C-alpha positions, 0 to 999 in steps of 0.5 A: 818653359824652353831652357833658356827661357826665350819665348817664341816672339824673343826668337822673332824679335832677334832674327828680324835684327839679325843681318849677320851671324858667325857660325863658328863650329863651320864644316865643309862637310855636307853631312855636319849640322853646321854644314846644313844650317849654314847653307840654310841662313845663307838661303835666307838672306843672311851674311854668314862668316864661317869659324873654324881655325882648322880651315881658315882660308878656305871656302864654304857655301862660297864663304871664306872661312876665319879663324876665329871670332875675332876675324869674323868683324862685327857680328850680330850673332854668334851661332855656336856649333862647339862642345860646351866647354868652349862656350865660355870664351867664346861668349867673352869674346862675343861680349866683347865683339858687341854681338847682341845674340848668341845661338848654341845649337842643340845639346851645347848649354852653358848656364854660367855663360849664358849669366855673362852674356845676359848680363851684357845685354846679350840674348841668349838661346840655348839648346836651339837649332834655327832651322828647327825653330824656322820650321816651327814658327815659319820665321823665314817664310814667304 
């Protein structure tokens, strides 16, 4: 079983129900994983809002960067490219915003924050990357 306890069916269901994604820790550097993943998600038709206080007002992949999660507006998914030490506050904000799922990227694990999110009815995926899951499950194959 995976670290987050989520099944392949749960991953498929979350992506099928997701339209708007806040990508926290977005980077304008093409060699960064967050840059690649954002381009991938945009290419699959998702509305992706880059979140990075150091790049607010700039553009990444043609999308205007916002300073914080609250400025991203209502979102279905929060995709976190931040150190696990920052996840707790992000999860609390995602709960306040009514996000339906939280995706913690490879190496990002916060079990306490995950439990708070689950208690609020949010699906939690930890230590996973949507690009890897796409390749493994064929999520966005047409």
